[in-house]
N, C-alpha and C positions, 0 to 999 in steps of 0.2 A: 445955637442948640442943635445937636445932632439927633437924628432919628434912631431910636432904639431898635436894633434888629434882633428879633427872637428867632432862634434856629428852627423852631417847630412851626411849619407852615401849614396852609390849607391842604397842600398835597400830602403831607405826612398824615394829617387827620383822615383824609379820604382813604389812604392806603390802610390805615389801622382799622377803619370802619369796614373795609372790604375783608380784612382778616377776621374781624369779629363775625361778619356774616358767614364766612366759610366755616368757622368753628361752630356756629349755630347749626348750619346744615349738617355738619358731621355728627353733632349730638342728636339731631332729629333722625339721622340714619341709624343711630345706635338704639333708639327707643323702640318699644314694642317687644314682641316675642312672648307675650303673656298668653295664658290659656284661660278660656271661660270657666273651665272646671278646675278648681284648685287641687283636685286629686289626680289630675292627669298632667304628665310632663311630656313636652314635645321638644326633644333636643334638636331636631332639624330646623325648627324655626328660631330657637334661642341661639344656637351656635351656627347660624348661617354665615356665609362669606361676607355678606354686607355688614353684619355686626362685628365680626371678629377681625376682618382685614380692611375693608373699604373705609368704614367710618373712622377708625383710628388714624388711617393715613390722611384722610380729609382734614381731621382735627390738627394733625401735625403740620400739614401744609398751611392751615390757617394761622398757627403759631409762627411759622416761618414768615408768612406775609406780614404779621404784626411786627416781628423783629426787623424786617426790611423797612417797614414804615417808620419805625423808631430811628433807624440808622440812616434813612434816606436824606441826602443833602441836596437841596435844590441848587441848580447852576446859577440861578438869579440871586441867590442869597450872598451878599457881600460881607458876611460876618467872619470871614476867615482872615481878617487883618490881625496880625499878631503884634 
């Protein structure tokens, strides 16, 4: 009986979890910007560079890390026999 080799390894799972953590950090960076008074609008806080530029870039990096984690092929995995 041969051992079944699954192409998704622990390393893939760790890379994907890292990507999820990066995405979570990006969403946390996007949060906030509210005002205590509902009749007052503070555009400087709502449209800050952190929420408009940095946070979406961090989220996209997180999605790229998840994509890399899905496509990552371990060198120890001998499943490439055709």
